N, C-alpha and C positions, 0 to 999 in steps of 0.2 A: 854291588852285591844285590842279589834278589831279595835277601832277607838279612837285616842287620842283627847284630848280637842282641839277644842271647841265642839266636839261631847259629848253628855251626858253620854256615856258608863261608865266611871269610877264612876260617881255619882250614876247611876242606879245600878251598881254592889254592891256598898257599901250599898245602902238602902235595896237591896234584901238580902244581907248578914246579915244585922241587923234585917231583918224581918219587916221593916217599909215601909209605903207608902212614896213616894218621898215628898208628901205634908207635911209629919210629920218631915221633915228634915230641919235643918237650917245650912247654909254653910257660912263660912267666907272666902273670897277670895280677893287677892290683884291684880289680873290681869283681863283684859278684857276677855281674853280667858277663864279663870276659871269661871268668872261670867256668861259668855255666856253659858258654859257647864252646870253649875248648874241650871241656869234658864231654859234651854232647858229640863232638867230632871224634871222640875216641882217643884223645891225646892225654898224656900225663901233664898235670898242671902244678906249678909251684906258685903259691900266693905270695905276693910282695906287699909289705905294709910300711915301707919306708916313706919318708916325706911328711911325717908328722900327723898322718890320719889314722894311726894305729890305736886300736882299743881292743879290749878283750872281746867285745861284741863283734867287731869287724873280723877278728881272727876266727871266731866261731862261725861267722857267716861264710867266710872263704872256705873253711873246712867243709861246712854243710853243702856248699855248692860243688864240691868235688876236688878242692886243692889237696894234693897229697901231703904237702908240707907248706907251712907259712913261715916266712923269714923277714927280717927287717934291716938287713945289712948286705949290700951287694957284694961285699967282700966274701960272703958265704957262698955266693953263686958257683964259683968254680968247683968247690967241694960237693955241692948238691948235684951239679951236672955229672961229676965223676961217679958219685954214688948211683945216680940214675943209669948212667952208661954201664956200670958194672952189673946192676940188677937186670938190665935189658939183655946184656950179654949172657948172663947165667940162665935167664929164662928162654933164650933162643934154643930151638931144637938142634 
């Protein structure tokens, strides 16, 4: 990548490789740098705080960086993806 995170390059390359618009991509990230990069790419980001590094401060930082929702249990992911898919479908023209 020409520019590492927090630049959006890696996420833009992936969306291009998949043939998808960035707005059609959902990213799960656990770092402020990653959330910043994916948000800058124009993607929806879910912040993940599993793995024992969760704190109120980290949750606030992920939200401030652009995470739409922050969660701590991967069992929540299918429902979060379903909600995002539904909202993306409703928003489509």
